[in-house]
VEXDREN-2710 file (C-alpha; in Angstrom, 1 decimal):
% VEXDREN-2710
k/r/px/py/pz
1/MET/-69.8/26.5/108.9
2/SER/-66.6/24.8/107.8
3/VAL/-63.3/26.8/108.3
4/LYS/-62.3/26.2/104.6
5/TRP/-65.3/28.3/103.5
6/ILE/-64.0/31.5/105.3
7/PRO/-61.5/32.6/102.5
8/VAL/-64.2/32.0/99.9
9/LEU/-66.7/34.2/101.9
10/LEU/-64.1/36.9/102.3
11/LEU/-63.5/37.0/98.6
12/LEU/-67.3/37.1/97.9
13/GLN/-67.8/39.9/100.4
14/LEU/-65.0/41.9/98.8
15/SER/-66.4/41.3/95.3
16/CYS/-69.8/42.5/96.6
17/GLN/-68.4/45.9/97.4
18/PHE/-67.7/46.4/93.7
19/SER/-71.0/45.0/92.4
20/PRO/-73.8/47.4/91.4
21/GLY/-76.4/45.9/93.7
22/GLY/-74.1/45.1/96.6
23/CYS/-74.6/42.1/98.9
24/GLY/-77.7/41.2/100.8
25/LYS/-78.6/39.1/103.8
26/VAL/-81.2/36.4/103.1
27/LEU/-83.1/34.5/105.8
28/VAL/-84.6/31.2/104.7
29/TRP/-87.6/29.3/106.1
30/PRO/-87.3/25.9/104.3
31/THR/-89.3/22.8/103.7
32/ASP/-87.7/19.4/104.1
33/TYR/-87.0/16.5/101.7
34/SER/-87.1/17.3/97.9
35/HIS/-88.2/20.9/98.6
36/TRP/-85.0/21.5/100.5
37/ILE/-82.9/19.8/97.8
38/ASN/-84.6/22.2/95.3
39/MET/-84.3/25.4/97.4
40/LYS/-80.6/24.7/98.3
41/ILE/-79.6/25.2/94.6
42/ILE/-81.0/28.8/94.8
43/LEU/-79.2/29.3/98.1
44/ASP/-75.9/28.1/96.7
45/GLU/-76.2/30.4/93.8
46/LEU/-77.0/33.4/96.1
47/VAL/-73.9/32.5/98.1
48/GLN/-71.8/32.4/95.0
49/ARG/-73.0/35.9/94.1
50/GLY/-71.8/37.2/97.4
51/HIS/-75.0/37.2/99.5
52/GLU/-75.1/36.0/103.1
53/VAL/-77.6/33.2/103.5
54/THR/-78.9/32.0/106.9
55/VAL/-81.3/29.0/107.1
56/LEU/-83.6/28.9/110.1
57/THR/-84.0/25.3/110.9
58/SER/-85.2/23.2/113.8
59/THR/-83.5/20.3/115.6
60/VAL/-85.9/17.8/113.9
61/SER/-85.0/18.7/110.3
62/ILE/-84.3/15.6/108.2
63/LEU/-82.4/16.6/105.1
64/VAL/-81.5/20.1/106.2
65/ASP/-78.2/19.2/107.7
66/PRO/-76.2/22.0/109.4
67/ASN/-73.2/19.7/109.9
68/LYS/-72.4/19.3/106.2
69/PRO/-69.6/21.7/105.0
70/SER/-71.3/24.7/103.4
71/ALA/-71.0/28.4/103.0
72/ILE/-74.6/28.7/104.1
73/LYS/-75.1/29.7/107.7
74/PHE/-77.6/27.8/109.9
75/GLU/-79.6/29.1/112.8
76/ILE/-80.8/26.1/114.8
77/TYR/-83.7/26.4/117.3
78/ASN/-85.1/23.8/119.7
79/THR/-88.5/22.4/119.2
80/SER/-91.0/20.3/121.3
81/LEU/-91.3/17.8/118.4
82/LYS/-89.2/14.7/118.3
83/LYS/-87.1/13.9/115.2
84/ASP/-88.4/10.3/115.0
85/ASP/-92.0/11.5/115.2
86/PHE/-91.4/14.2/112.6
87/GLN/-89.9/11.6/110.2
88/LYS/-92.8/9.2/110.8
89/LEU/-95.2/12.0/110.0
90/PHE/-93.8/12.3/106.5
91/ILE/-94.1/8.5/106.1
92/GLU/-97.7/8.7/107.1
93/VAL/-98.3/11.5/104.7
94/ILE/-97.0/9.3/101.9
95/SER/-99.0/6.2/102.9
96/LYS/-102.3/8.1/103.5
97/TRP/-102.1/10.5/100.5
98/THR/-101.2/7.7/98.1
99/TYR/-103.9/7.7/95.4
100/MET/-105.9/4.4/95.2
101/PRO/-108.1/3.8/92.1
102/GLU/-111.0/2.5/94.1
103/ASP/-111.2/5.8/96.1
104/THR/-114.3/7.9/95.3
105/PHE/-114.0/11.7/95.1
106/TRP/-115.1/12.3/98.7
107/THR/-113.1/9.5/100.3
108/TYR/-109.9/10.6/98.6
109/PHE/-110.3/14.2/99.5
110/LEU/-111.4/13.5/103.0
111/ARG/-108.2/11.5/103.4
112/MET/-106.1/14.2/101.8
113/GLU/-107.7/16.7/104.2
114/GLU/-106.7/14.6/107.1
115/VAL/-103.2/14.3/105.9
116/ILE/-102.7/18.0/105.3
117/LEU/-104.2/18.9/108.7
118/GLU/-101.8/16.5/110.4
119/TYR/-98.9/18.0/108.5
120/THR/-99.8/21.6/109.1
121/ASP/-100.4/20.9/112.8
122/SER/-96.8/19.8/113.1
123/ILE/-95.6/22.8/111.1
124/LEU/-97.6/25.1/113.4
125/LYS/-95.7/23.7/116.3
126/LEU/-92.4/24.4/114.6
127/CYS/-93.6/27.9/113.8
128/LYS/-94.6/28.5/117.4
129/ASP/-91.3/27.2/118.8
130/ALA/-89.5/29.6/116.5
131/VAL/-91.7/32.7/116.8
132/LEU/-92.2/32.5/120.6
133/ASN/-88.5/32.1/121.2
134/LYS/-87.8/35.7/122.1
135/LYS/-84.1/35.3/122.2
136/LEU/-84.1/33.9/118.7
137/ILE/-86.4/36.7/117.3
138/THR/-84.2/39.3/119.0
139/LYS/-81.1/37.8/117.3
140/LEU/-82.8/37.7/113.9
141/GLN/-83.9/41.4/114.3
142/GLN/-80.4/42.4/115.1
143/GLU/-79.1/40.7/112.0
144/LYS/-81.1/43.1/109.8
145/PHE/-81.9/40.8/107.0
146/ASP/-82.9/42.2/103.6
147/VAL/-85.4/39.5/102.5
148/ILE/-86.9/36.2/103.6
149/LEU/-87.1/33.3/101.1
150/ALA/-89.8/30.8/102.2
151/ASP/-91.6/27.8/100.8
152/ALA/-95.4/28.4/100.7
153/VAL/-96.0/24.7/101.5
154/THR/-94.8/25.3/105.1
155/PRO/-96.4/28.6/106.5
156/CYS/-94.5/30.8/109.0
157/GLY/-92.1/32.6/106.7
158/GLU/-94.7/35.4/106.2
159/LEU/-95.1/35.8/109.9
160/LEU/-91.4/36.1/110.4
161/ALA/-91.3/38.7/107.6
162/GLU/-94.0/40.7/109.4
163/LEU/-92.2/40.5/112.8
164/LEU/-88.8/41.4/111.2
165/LYS/-90.4/44.1/109.0
166/ILE/-88.8/42.9/105.8
167/PRO/-90.1/41.7/102.4
168/PHE/-90.4/38.1/101.5
169/VAL/-90.4/35.9/98.5
170/TYR/-92.1/32.5/98.0
171/SER/-90.7/29.5/96.2
172/LEU/-93.2/26.8/95.4
173/ARG/-94.4/24.1/93.0
174/PHE/-98.0/24.4/94.3
175/SER/-99.6/24.7/97.8
176/PRO/-101.5/21.8/99.3
177/VAL/-104.6/23.9/99.0
178/TYR/-104.5/25.6/95.6
179/THR/-106.6/28.5/97.0
180/VAL/-103.4/29.9/98.5
181/GLU/-102.2/31.0/95.1
182/LYS/-105.7/32.1/94.2
183/ARG/-106.8/33.9/97.4
184/SER/-103.4/35.0/98.7
185/GLY/-101.5/35.4/95.4
186/GLY/-104.5/36.7/93.4
187/LEU/-103.7/34.3/90.7
188/PRO/-106.7/33.8/88.2
189/PHE/-108.1/30.3/88.1
190/PRO/-110.7/30.1/85.3
191/PRO/-112.1/26.6/86.0
192/SER/-113.3/26.3/82.4
193/TYR/-109.8/25.6/81.1
194/VAL/-107.3/25.7/84.1
195/PRO/-107.3/22.3/85.7
196/ILE/-106.9/22.4/89.4
197/ILE/-104.2/20.4/91.2
198/SER/-105.3/16.8/92.0
199/SER/-108.0/16.9/89.2
200/GLU/-105.6/15.1/86.8
201/LEU/-107.3/17.0/83.9
202/SER/-105.9/18.8/81.0
203/ASP/-106.8/22.3/79.6
204/GLN/-109.0/20.6/77.0
205/MET/-112.0/19.5/79.1
206/THR/-115.3/17.9/78.2
207/PHE/-118.5/19.2/79.8
208/ILE/-118.4/16.5/82.5
209/GLU/-114.7/17.2/83.1
210/ARG/-115.5/20.9/83.6
211/VAL/-118.2/20.0/86.0
212/LYS/-115.6/17.9/87.9
213/ASN/-113.1/20.8/87.9
214/MET/-115.7/23.2/89.2
215/LEU/-116.6/20.8/92.0
216/TYR/-112.9/20.7/93.0
217/VAL/-112.8/24.5/92.9
218/LEU/-115.8/24.8/95.1
219/TYR/-114.6/22.1/97.5
220/PHE/-111.2/23.8/98.0
221/ASP/-112.7/27.3/98.3
222/PHE/-115.0/26.0/101.1
223/TRP/-112.2/24.1/102.7
224/PHE/-109.9/27.1/102.7
225/GLN/-112.3/29.0/104.9
226/MET/-112.0/26.3/107.6
227/PHE/-108.5/25.2/107.0
228/HIS/-106.4/27.8/108.7
229/GLU/-108.4/28.8/111.8
230/ASP/-105.6/27.8/114.3
231/TRP/-103.1/29.7/112.2
232/ASN/-105.3/32.8/112.1
233/GLN/-105.7/32.7/115.8
234/PHE/-101.9/32.3/116.4
235/TYR/-100.9/35.0/114.0
236/SER/-103.5/37.4/115.6
237/GLU/-102.1/36.6/119.1
238/VAL/-98.5/37.2/118.0
239/LEU/-99.2/40.5/116.1
240/GLY/-101.6/41.8/118.7
241/ARG/-104.3/42.5/116.0
242/PRO/-106.9/40.5/114.1
243/THR/-105.3/39.1/111.0
244/THR/-105.3/35.9/108.9
245/ILE/-102.7/33.7/107.3
246/TYR/-104.3/34.6/104.0
247/GLU/-103.7/38.3/104.6
248/LEU/-100.0/37.8/105.5
249/MET/-99.3/35.4/102.6
250/GLY/-100.9/38.0/100.3
251/LYS/-98.0/40.3/101.1
252/ALA/-95.4/38.2/99.3
253/GLU/-93.5/40.3/96.9
254/MET/-92.8/37.5/94.4
255/TRP/-94.0/34.0/93.8
256/LEU/-91.3/31.9/92.2
257/THR/-93.2/28.9/90.8
258/ARG/-91.2/25.9/89.9
259/THR/-92.8/25.1/86.5
260/TYR/-92.5/26.5/83.0
261/TRP/-94.4/26.4/79.7
262/ASP/-92.7/23.1/78.7
263/PHE/-94.7/21.6/81.6
264/GLU/-97.7/23.9/82.2
265/PHE/-100.8/24.3/80.1
266/PRO/-101.3/28.0/78.9
267/ARG/-103.0/30.0/81.6
268/PRO/-103.1/33.6/83.0
269/LEU/-100.4/34.8/85.3
270/LEU/-99.7/38.0/87.2
271/PRO/-96.6/40.2/87.1
272/HIS/-95.3/39.0/90.5
273/PHE/-95.5/35.3/89.5
274/GLU/-92.4/34.0/87.8
275/LEU/-92.0/30.6/86.3
276/ILE/-88.6/29.1/87.1
277/GLY/-89.2/25.4/86.4
278/GLY/-86.1/23.3/85.9
279/PHE/-83.7/25.8/87.5
280/HIS/-82.0/22.9/89.3
281/CYS/-81.2/21.1/86.0
282/LYS/-77.7/21.2/84.6
283/PRO/-75.5/19.5/82.0
284/ALA/-74.5/15.9/82.9
285/LYS/-71.2/15.2/84.6
286/PRO/-69.2/12.1/84.1
287/LEU/-70.5/9.0/86.0
288/PRO/-68.5/7.2/88.6
289/LYS/-66.1/4.7/86.9
290/GLU/-67.8/1.5/88.0
291/MET/-71.2/2.9/86.9
292/GLU/-69.9/4.2/83.6
293/GLN/-68.5/0.7/82.8
294/PHE/-71.9/-0.8/83.5
295/VAL/-73.6/1.8/81.3
296/GLN/-71.1/1.2/78.5
297/SER/-71.7/-2.6/78.7
298/SER/-75.3/-2.0/77.5
299/GLY/-74.1/-1.5/73.9
300/GLU/-76.7/-0.1/71.5
301/ASP/-79.6/-1.1/73.7
302/GLY/-78.8/1.6/76.2
303/ILE/-80.0/1.9/79.8
304/VAL/-83.2/2.5/81.8
305/VAL/-83.0/4.7/84.9
306/PHE/-85.4/3.9/87.7
307/SER/-86.1/6.0/90.9
308/LEU/-89.1/6.7/93.1
309/GLY/-87.5/9.8/94.6
310/SER/-86.0/10.8/98.0
311/MET/-89.0/9.8/100.1
312/VAL/-89.6/6.2/98.8
313/SER/-86.6/4.0/99.0
314/ASN/-88.2/0.5/99.0
315/LEU/-91.4/-1.4/98.1
316/THR/-93.2/-4.5/99.4
317/GLU/-91.4/-7.8/98.5
318/GLU/-94.2/-8.8/96.2
319/LYS/-94.2/-5.4/94.3
320/ALA/-90.4/-5.4/94.0
321/ASN/-90.3/-8.9/92.5
322/MET/-93.1/-8.0/90.1
323/ILE/-91.1/-5.0/88.9
324/ALA/-87.8/-6.9/88.8
325/SER/-89.2/-9.6/86.7
326/ALA/-90.4/-7.1/84.1
327/LEU/-87.0/-5.3/84.1
328/ALA/-85.3/-8.6/83.6
329/GLN/-87.0/-9.0/80.2
330/VAL/-85.9/-5.8/78.5
331/PRO/-82.6/-5.8/76.5
332/GLN/-81.5/-2.6/78.2
333/LYS/-79.3/-2.4/81.3
334/VAL/-81.2/-1.0/84.3
335/ILE/-80.0/1.2/87.1
336/TRP/-82.5/1.1/90.0
337/ARG/-82.3/3.3/93.1
338/TYR/-83.5/0.9/95.7
339/GLU/-82.7/0.3/99.4
340/GLY/-84.9/-2.7/100.2
341/LYS/-84.2/-6.4/100.2
342/LYS/-82.8/-7.6/96.9
343/PRO/-85.7/-9.0/94.9
344/ASP/-85.5/-12.7/94.1
345/MET/-86.5/-12.0/90.5
346/LEU/-83.8/-9.5/89.9
347/GLY/-82.3/-10.0/86.4
348/PRO/-78.6/-9.9/85.6
349/ASN/-79.2/-6.7/83.6
350/THR/-80.3/-4.8/86.7
351/ARG/-78.2/-3.2/89.4
352/LEU/-79.4/-1.7/92.6
353/TYR/-78.0/1.4/94.1
354/LYS/-78.8/3.2/97.4
355/TRP/-78.1/6.5/95.6
356/ILE/-77.7/7.4/92.0
357/PRO/-76.5/10.6/90.2
358/GLN/-79.9/11.0/88.6
359/ASN/-79.3/14.1/86.6
360/ASP/-76.0/12.7/85.2
361/LEU/-77.6/9.4/84.3
362/LEU/-80.5/11.1/82.5
363/GLY/-78.1/13.2/80.6
364/HIS/-76.1/10.2/79.5
365/PRO/-76.4/9.5/75.7
366/LYS/-77.2/5.8/76.4
367/THR/-80.3/6.5/78.5
368/LYS/-83.4/5.4/76.7
369/ALA/-86.1/5.8/79.4
370/PHE/-86.8/7.0/82.9
371/VAL/-89.1/5.2/85.3
372/THR/-90.2/7.8/87.8
373/HIS/-92.8/8.5/90.6
374/GLY/-93.4/11.8/88.9
375/GLY/-91.8/14.2/91.4
376/ALA/-91.3/17.7/89.8
377/ASN/-87.5/17.5/90.2
378/GLY/-87.1/14.3/88.3
379/VAL/-89.7/15.2/85.7
380/TYR/-87.8/18.4/84.9
381/GLU/-84.5/16.6/84.7
382/ALA/-86.1/14.3/82.1
383/ILE/-87.5/17.3/80.2
384/TYR/-84.1/19.0/80.4
385/HIS/-82.3/16.0/78.8
386/GLY/-85.2/14.9/76.6
387/ILE/-85.9/11.5/78.1
388/PRO/-89.3/9.8/77.8
389/MET/-90.9/8.5/81.0
390/VAL/-92.9/5.7/82.5
391/GLY/-94.8/7.3/85.4
392/LEU/-95.7/5.5/88.6
393/PRO/-97.3/8.4/90.6
394/LEU/-97.7/7.9/94.3
395/PHE/-99.1/11.0/96.0
396/ALA/-99.3/14.8/96.1
397/ASP/-98.7/16.5/92.7
398/GLN/-97.2/13.4/91.1
399/PRO/-100.3/12.1/89.3
400/ASP/-100.8/15.6/87.8
401/ASN/-97.2/15.8/86.8
402/ILE/-97.4/12.5/84.9
403/VAL/-100.8/13.4/83.4
404/ARG/-99.2/16.5/81.9
405/MET/-96.3/14.5/80.4
406/LYS/-98.7/11.9/79.1
407/ILE/-100.9/14.5/77.4
408/LYS/-97.8/16.1/75.9
409/GLY/-96.8/12.6/74.5
410/ALA/-93.6/12.1/76.6
411/ALA/-94.8/9.5/79.1
412/VAL/-96.9/6.4/79.7
413/ARG/-98.7/6.3/83.0
414/LEU/-99.3/3.2/85.1
415/ASP/-100.9/2.6/88.5
416/ILE/-98.3/1.1/90.7
417/ASN/-101.0/-0.4/93.0
418/THR/-102.8/-2.4/90.2
419/MET/-100.3/-2.9/87.4
420/SER/-99.0/-6.3/86.5
421/SER/-95.6/-7.3/85.4
422/ALA/-96.8/-7.4/81.8
423/ASP/-98.3/-3.9/82.1
424/PHE/-95.0/-2.5/83.3
425/LEU/-93.0/-4.4/80.6
426/ASN/-95.3/-3.1/77.8
427/ALA/-95.1/0.4/79.1
428/LEU/-91.3/0.3/79.1
429/ARG/-91.2/-1.2/75.6
430/THR/-93.6/1.5/74.3
431/VAL/-91.6/4.5/75.5
432/ILE/-88.3/2.9/74.3
433/ASN/-89.4/1.5/70.9
434/ASP/-92.1/4.1/69.8
435/PRO/-90.1/7.0/68.4
436/SER/-92.9/9.5/69.1
437/TYR/-92.2/9.5/72.8
438/LYS/-88.5/10.4/72.3
439/GLU/-89.5/13.1/69.7
440/ASN/-92.0/14.6/72.1
441/ALA/-89.6/14.6/75.0
442/MET/-87.0/16.3/72.8
443/LYS/-89.6/18.9/71.8
444/LEU/-90.2/19.7/75.4
445/SER/-86.4/19.9/76.0
446/ARG/-86.0/22.4/73.1
447/ILE/-88.8/24.5/74.6
448/HIS/-87.1/24.4/78.0
449/HIS/-83.7/25.4/76.7
450/ASP/-85.1/28.2/74.4
451/GLN/-85.4/30.9/77.0
452/PRO/-83.8/34.4/77.1
453/MET/-82.6/33.8/80.7
454/LYS/-81.8/30.6/82.5
455/PRO/-84.4/29.7/85.2
456/LEU/-81.9/29.9/88.0
457/ASP/-80.7/33.3/86.9
458/ARG/-84.3/34.5/86.7
459/ALA/-85.0/33.2/90.3
460/VAL/-81.9/34.9/91.7
461/PHE/-82.6/38.1/89.8
462/TRP/-86.0/38.5/91.3
463/ILE/-84.8/37.8/94.8
464/GLU/-82.0/40.4/94.3
465/PHE/-84.6/42.8/92.8
466/VAL/-86.7/42.6/96.0
467/MET/-83.6/43.3/98.1
468/ARG/-82.6/46.3/95.9
469/HIS/-86.0/47.9/95.9
470/LYS/-87.2/46.8/99.4
471/GLY/-90.1/45.0/97.8
472/ALA/-91.9/44.9/94.5
473/LYS/-95.1/46.8/95.2
474/HIS/-95.4/48.1/91.7
475/LEU/-96.1/44.5/90.5
476/ARG/-98.9/44.1/93.0
477/PRO/-102.3/43.9/91.2
478/ALA/-105.2/46.1/92.5
479/SER/-107.3/43.0/92.9
480/TYR/-105.6/42.5/96.3
481/ASP/-107.7/45.5/97.6
482/LEU/-111.0/44.2/96.3
483/ASN/-113.4/41.7/97.9
484/TRP/-114.8/38.9/95.8
485/PHE/-118.0/40.9/95.1
486/GLN/-116.0/43.8/93.7
487/TYR/-113.4/41.5/91.9
488/HIS/-116.1/39.9/89.8
489/SER/-117.8/43.3/89.3
490/LEU/-121.0/42.0/90.9
491/ASP/-121.7/45.4/92.4
492/VAL/-121.3/47.1/89.0
493/ILE/-123.4/44.5/87.3
494/GLY/-126.1/44.8/90.0
495/PHE/-126.0/48.6/89.7
496/LEU/-126.3/48.4/85.9
497/LEU/-129.1/45.9/86.1
498/ALA/-130.9/48.2/88.6
499/CYS/-130.5/51.1/86.2
500/VAL/-131.9/49.0/83.3
501/ALA/-134.7/47.8/85.5
502/THR/-135.5/51.3/86.7
503/ALA/-135.5/52.6/83.1
504/MET/-137.7/49.8/81.9
505/LEU/-140.1/50.4/84.9
506/ALA/-140.2/54.1/84.0
507/VAL/-141.0/53.3/80.4
508/ILE/-143.7/50.8/81.4
509/LYS/-145.2/53.4/83.8
510/CYS/-145.2/56.0/81.1
511/VAL/-146.8/53.6/78.6
512/LEU/-149.4/52.6/81.1
513/PHE/-150.1/56.2/82.0
514/CYS/-150.5/57.1/78.3
515/CYS/-152.7/54.1/77.8
516/GLN/-154.9/55.0/80.7
517/LYS/-155.0/58.7/79.6
518/PHE/-155.9/57.6/76.1
519/ALA/-158.6/55.3/77.4
520/LYS/-160.2/58.0/79.5
521/THR/-160.1/60.4/76.6
522/GLY/-161.7/57.8/74.3
523/LYS/-164.6/57.1/76.8
524/LYS/-165.2/60.8/77.2
525/GLU/-165.4/61.4/73.5
526/LYS/-167.9/58.5/73.1
527/ARG/-170.2/59.9/75.8
528/GLU/-170.1/63.3/74.1
END
């Protein structure tokens, strides 16, 4: 930690002594890349409110950089993984998980299963290196943390919470296997109108789409049973008792989900699920002088912002030239975040940058459209500022994110693998020239801003709430204590059906008995 932060921390600690809730100590189990960028905003806010934040990170972390000046503390542990191998893993995840239109249902999901298993195997190694480090665990126990903030995408935070005997809170957009929220979080997922992640469906489904959604549900439910066997074994060995990752994840006090009703379709929630989508968004700041001059040179035509996120910095030469030729034909100036070789077809209206202040650009009054891969962070910044989008989804939740924006009328979706230069040009012209896209984007923006509490304040409130009350057990639904048979009342239905069947059988027996009695009496009377 930089020396210049020491006076700031002393002032924050002093102010904590006079605050109603006091200061707490937060331990963080992070996820890399955009997940870290997202979580760090919450951590910075916690620090500003006087809390002591310690991030537990390995020596192979990519964006989690302990060397940058920060008021956040970092606890670094050694791992058997190599940084280059860990970085290559993320690149492989992108390349293998990228959706291809010719993929069938089974080939796509088998490939996704392979990717997630490779990823979680590496995360399991990181978890083992941390948890089996007795010196590290002893040090963490002596720190007496009040809460753990973890990302549900990378398991282990729940095991640390169990070992340290402290409550924990999840931050997530979605888990790779949606069943985590369903099975561990108890979140209802009626497949008749709640589209599952990766289905690319809306809440208005036809019969065939509901069949598709149900197949996804059954597939993930079955997969979940087999998915975490290695984790279950490791957790049981560490705790010295039979347990499952599902059981430990189910102990989360709060699930802070990085979406909101400007993005989500209406669906049932539980009291310990809070929607905090867009908490990272903020008003635009002035652009760097050179960039501002370029933006102003666009005149009334305005600008287009183009970025494929933090994990994709370049494209194939052919694909880059195809995109560049389309961009060269629009009257707008284009700011393109791109680190690859300069395309030969690059027009004079387009400038390449290795890094761009994306939020500030999207908040600029001259911005007309945003070309995005559909990452949740970028989509929410576009919602926040009311900017229509052209979506080029690549992997993970990105296709679903763009589908949601398309259905809400704020985006046009293209397939980056099959689109032509004309397709891309037409999509850009559509979102810029058709006023309905801007109107729908502004509608979503108004919904986002019309909240009683800012999303970031809501996220921090619930973390502090868990610290103050040593958990949030009063928000825990009773469904956690029921098995699936009881949850769906199948035992009650079975009992009632048995009662009805017994009553009907008794009535039938009585009727048959009376009929037989009457028949015998009738025969006797005839003989007489």
